[in-house]
C-alpha positions as CSV (number, residue, x, y, z in Angstrom):
1,M,-87.3,80.2,-59.4
2,A,-86.1,78.8,-62.7
3,F,-82.5,79.6,-63.7
4,L,-82.5,80.7,-67.3
5,G,-80.1,82.3,-69.7
6,Q,-76.4,82.3,-70.4
7,Y,-73.8,84.6,-68.9
8,E,-70.1,85.1,-69.3
9,Y,-67.9,86.0,-66.3
10,T,-64.2,86.0,-65.3
11,L,-62.9,84.3,-62.1
12,D,-60.8,86.6,-59.9
13,A,-57.5,85.7,-58.3
14,K,-59.2,83.9,-55.5
15,N,-61.4,81.8,-57.8
16,R,-64.5,83.8,-56.8
17,L,-67.4,83.7,-59.3
18,T,-69.8,86.6,-59.5
19,I,-73.4,85.4,-59.6
20,P,-75.9,87.2,-61.9
21,P,-77.9,89.7,-59.8
22,K,-81.3,88.2,-60.6
23,F,-80.2,84.8,-59.2
24,R,-78.8,86.0,-55.9
25,G,-82.1,86.1,-54.0
26,A,-82.7,82.4,-54.7
27,L,-79.2,81.6,-53.4
28,S,-79.1,83.9,-50.4
29,D,-79.6,81.0,-47.9
30,G,-76.6,79.1,-49.0
31,V,-75.6,77.0,-52.0
32,V,-74.1,73.6,-52.8
33,L,-71.5,73.4,-55.5
34,A,-71.0,69.9,-57.0
35,R,-69.7,67.9,-59.9
36,E,-72.1,67.2,-62.8
37,L,-71.9,64.1,-65.0
38,E,-70.6,66.4,-67.8
39,P,-67.3,68.3,-67.2
40,C,-68.9,71.3,-65.5
41,I,-69.9,72.5,-62.0
42,S,-73.4,72.8,-60.7
43,I,-74.7,75.4,-58.3
44,R,-78.0,74.8,-56.5
45,P,-79.7,76.4,-53.6
46,A,-78.9,74.4,-50.5
47,Q,-82.5,73.3,-50.0
48,A,-82.9,72.3,-53.7
49,W,-79.7,70.2,-53.4
50,R,-81.1,68.3,-50.4
51,Q,-84.4,67.6,-52.3
52,F,-82.4,66.6,-55.4
53,T,-80.3,64.0,-53.6
54,D,-83.2,62.7,-51.5
55,Q,-85.2,62.0,-54.6
56,A,-82.3,60.3,-56.3
57,I,-81.7,57.9,-53.4
58,A,-85.2,57.5,-52.0
59,S,-86.3,54.7,-54.5
60,R,-83.2,52.6,-53.9
61,D,-82.3,50.0,-51.2
62,P,-80.1,52.1,-48.8
63,F,-77.8,49.0,-48.4
64,S,-77.4,48.4,-52.1
65,K,-74.2,49.1,-53.9
66,E,-75.9,51.6,-56.2
67,A,-77.3,53.6,-53.3
68,R,-74.0,53.6,-51.5
69,D,-72.1,54.7,-54.7
70,L,-74.7,57.5,-55.2
71,K,-74.2,58.7,-51.6
72,R,-70.4,58.8,-52.0
73,Y,-70.7,60.7,-55.3
74,F,-73.2,63.2,-53.9
75,S,-71.3,63.8,-50.6
76,G,-67.7,63.4,-51.8
77,Y,-67.9,65.8,-54.6
78,A,-70.1,68.5,-53.2
79,F,-69.2,71.6,-51.2
80,D,-71.2,74.1,-49.2
81,G,-70.9,77.7,-50.2
82,Q,-72.2,81.2,-49.3
83,L,-72.5,84.3,-51.4
84,D,-70.5,87.2,-50.1
85,S,-71.8,90.8,-49.9
86,A,-70.8,91.4,-53.6
87,G,-72.7,88.3,-54.8
88,R,-69.7,86.1,-55.3
89,V,-69.1,82.5,-54.4
90,I,-65.7,80.7,-54.3
91,L,-65.3,77.7,-56.6
92,P,-63.5,74.9,-54.8
93,A,-60.2,73.8,-56.4
94,P,-61.2,70.1,-56.8
95,L,-64.2,71.2,-58.8
96,I,-62.2,73.6,-60.9
97,E,-59.8,70.8,-61.8
98,Y,-62.5,68.4,-62.6
99,A,-64.3,70.8,-65.0
100,G,-61.1,72.0,-66.5
101,I,-62.1,75.6,-65.8
102,G,-59.7,78.5,-66.5
103,K,-60.4,82.2,-65.8
104,E,-63.0,82.7,-68.5
105,I,-66.3,80.9,-67.7
106,T,-69.8,80.6,-69.0
107,M,-72.8,80.1,-66.7
108,I,-75.8,78.4,-68.2
109,G,-79.2,78.4,-66.4
110,S,-80.7,74.9,-66.4
111,L,-84.0,75.4,-64.6
112,D,-83.2,74.2,-61.1
113,T,-79.4,74.4,-61.6
114,I,-76.7,76.9,-62.6
115,E,-74.0,75.1,-64.7
116,V,-70.5,76.6,-64.7
117,W,-68.4,75.7,-67.8
118,D,-65.0,76.7,-69.0
119,R,-65.9,79.2,-71.7
120,A,-64.2,77.3,-74.5
121,R,-65.5,73.8,-73.7
122,P,-69.1,74.0,-75.0
123,L,-67.8,75.4,-78.2
124,T,-65.0,72.8,-78.7
125,E,-67.6,70.0,-78.3
126,V,-69.8,71.3,-81.1
127,I,-67.5,73.2,-83.5
128,S,-65.8,70.1,-84.8
129,S,-68.8,69.3,-87.1
130,A,-69.3,72.9,-88.2
131,D,-68.6,74.1,-91.8
132,V,-69.3,77.8,-91.1
133,V,-69.2,79.5,-87.7
134,L,-71.1,82.7,-86.8
135,P,-69.6,83.5,-83.4
136,S,-71.4,86.7,-82.5
137,N,-70.3,87.3,-78.8
138,A,-68.6,83.9,-78.3
139,F,-64.9,83.7,-77.8
140,L,-63.1,81.8,-80.6
141,T,-59.8,81.1,-78.8
142,A,-56.9,79.1,-80.3
143,E,-58.2,76.0,-78.5
144,V,-61.7,76.4,-80.0
145,I,-60.3,77.0,-83.5
146,A,-58.0,74.0,-83.2
147,A,-61.1,71.9,-82.7
148,A,-62.8,73.2,-85.9
149,A,-61.8,70.3,-88.1
150,R,-64.3,71.0,-90.9
151,C,-64.6,74.8,-90.6
152,R,-64.3,76.6,-94.0
153,L,-65.4,80.1,-92.9
154,I,-65.7,82.2,-89.7
155,Q,-68.4,84.9,-90.4
156,Q,-68.8,87.5,-87.7
157,P,-72.3,89.1,-88.2
158,A,-71.1,92.4,-86.8
159,A,-68.1,94.7,-87.2
160,G,-65.8,93.6,-84.4
161,H,-63.6,90.5,-84.4
162,D,-61.7,91.1,-81.2
163,K,-63.0,87.9,-79.7
164,I,-61.6,85.8,-82.5
165,D,-58.0,84.5,-82.5
166,L,-57.1,85.7,-85.9
167,A,-53.6,84.2,-85.8
168,A,-55.1,80.7,-85.0
169,A,-57.6,81.0,-87.8
170,R,-54.8,82.1,-90.2
171,A,-52.7,79.1,-89.2
172,K,-55.6,76.8,-90.2
173,D,-56.3,78.7,-93.4
174,I,-59.8,79.6,-92.2
175,P,-60.9,83.0,-93.6
176,V,-62.5,85.4,-91.1
177,C,-65.1,87.9,-92.4
178,N,-67.0,90.6,-90.6
179,A,-69.9,92.9,-91.5
180,P,-69.0,96.5,-91.0
181,G,-72.0,98.8,-90.4
182,A,-74.4,95.9,-89.8
183,N,-75.5,97.2,-86.4
184,H,-74.4,100.8,-86.4
185,V,-78.0,102.0,-86.1
186,A,-78.6,99.9,-83.0
187,V,-75.4,101.1,-81.5
188,A,-76.3,104.7,-82.2
189,E,-79.7,104.3,-80.6
190,A,-78.0,102.7,-77.5
191,A,-75.7,105.7,-77.3
192,L,-78.8,108.1,-77.4
193,F,-80.4,106.0,-74.6
194,L,-77.3,106.3,-72.5
195,L,-77.1,110.1,-73.0
196,L,-80.7,110.5,-71.8
197,A,-80.2,108.0,-68.9
198,C,-77.3,110.1,-67.7
199,A,-79.2,113.4,-68.1
200,R,-82.3,112.1,-66.3
201,R,-80.3,110.2,-63.6
202,L,-81.7,106.8,-64.5
203,P,-79.4,104.8,-62.1
204,A,-80.4,107.0,-59.2
205,A,-84.1,106.8,-60.1
206,R,-83.9,103.0,-60.3
207,A,-82.2,102.7,-56.9
208,A,-84.8,105.0,-55.4
209,F,-87.7,103.0,-56.9
210,A,-86.1,99.8,-55.5
211,C,-86.1,101.4,-52.1
212,G,-89.7,102.5,-52.3
213,E,-88.8,106.2,-52.5
214,I,-91.2,106.8,-55.3
215,G,-91.8,110.5,-55.9
216,V,-88.8,111.7,-54.0
217,P,-86.9,114.3,-56.1
218,L,-83.5,113.2,-57.5
219,G,-82.0,116.6,-57.9
220,V,-79.5,118.5,-55.8
221,E,-81.9,118.8,-52.9
222,R,-81.0,115.2,-52.0
223,N,-77.3,116.2,-51.8
224,L,-76.5,114.3,-55.0
225,K,-73.5,115.5,-57.1
226,M,-75.4,115.7,-60.4
227,P,-78.7,117.5,-60.8
228,L,-81.3,116.5,-63.4
229,V,-80.7,117.9,-66.8
230,K,-83.4,118.7,-69.3
231,S,-82.1,118.1,-72.8
232,R,-84.5,120.3,-74.7
233,G,-82.8,123.3,-76.2
234,L,-79.3,122.0,-75.4
235,T,-76.5,121.2,-77.8
236,S,-75.0,117.8,-77.5
237,S,-71.5,116.9,-78.7
238,I,-70.8,113.3,-79.8
239,A,-67.3,112.0,-80.5
240,A,-67.4,108.8,-82.5
241,A,-65.7,107.0,-85.3
242,G,-67.1,105.5,-88.5
243,P,-70.8,105.7,-89.4
244,L,-72.1,105.9,-85.8
245,P,-72.9,109.7,-85.7
246,S,-75.1,109.8,-88.8
247,P,-78.0,107.8,-87.5
248,L,-78.1,110.0,-84.4
249,A,-78.6,113.2,-86.2
250,P,-82.4,112.9,-86.7
251,W,-82.8,112.2,-83.0
252,Q,-81.1,115.2,-81.7
253,P,-83.4,117.3,-79.4
254,T,-84.6,120.6,-81.0
255,Q,-86.1,123.8,-79.5
């Protein structure tokens, strides 16, 4: 499979990294964790790692200095790994030190490889030339903001700014702006979806479908704690702050 997308996770106290669920099947037969040329860690399926190294060395004289250096690089900075029952893999300490990884990491799918970066590093490498930064869900830590040599404005295209180190921005005289209400309709619709998902037992239905139990009732007859709930005719109560409740009003189920 091709590894695609970008994901943010936190290492636990044992330096275990949770692998995104959709990648776990491709890594179930073992993985190889290794140094990349850039300051990051690569994760490949064990078979893909063998193919990668074989192709890299095959065209070279096995007794040449280049081939011998490649063999040392591939074998000396690579570690076997295995996903545990929770879909986690341990990052070896030498690789963590090489990549400068802290607790907060970003995983980037790179087709045949998963790259593991310290969450701040990709930003620190590109933010130095930015005049205006729109962080969205990215973490603008003090380290990242310190690297923003030309930045004149941090504009959050949403309401929240909890991922921005406001003190660090203030120290560099960089104004931070947000956009209250920009996405309150989308948040309200997501709240409605979650209400219906709980009422109709969507997680249980998804699990049953994955197990091939299509058509099996999901109510109390399966000894589940929560029966299905039909929302028609019921009154729902929503506790929310700001403009969130108003977009929900037209969607409330009626008799």
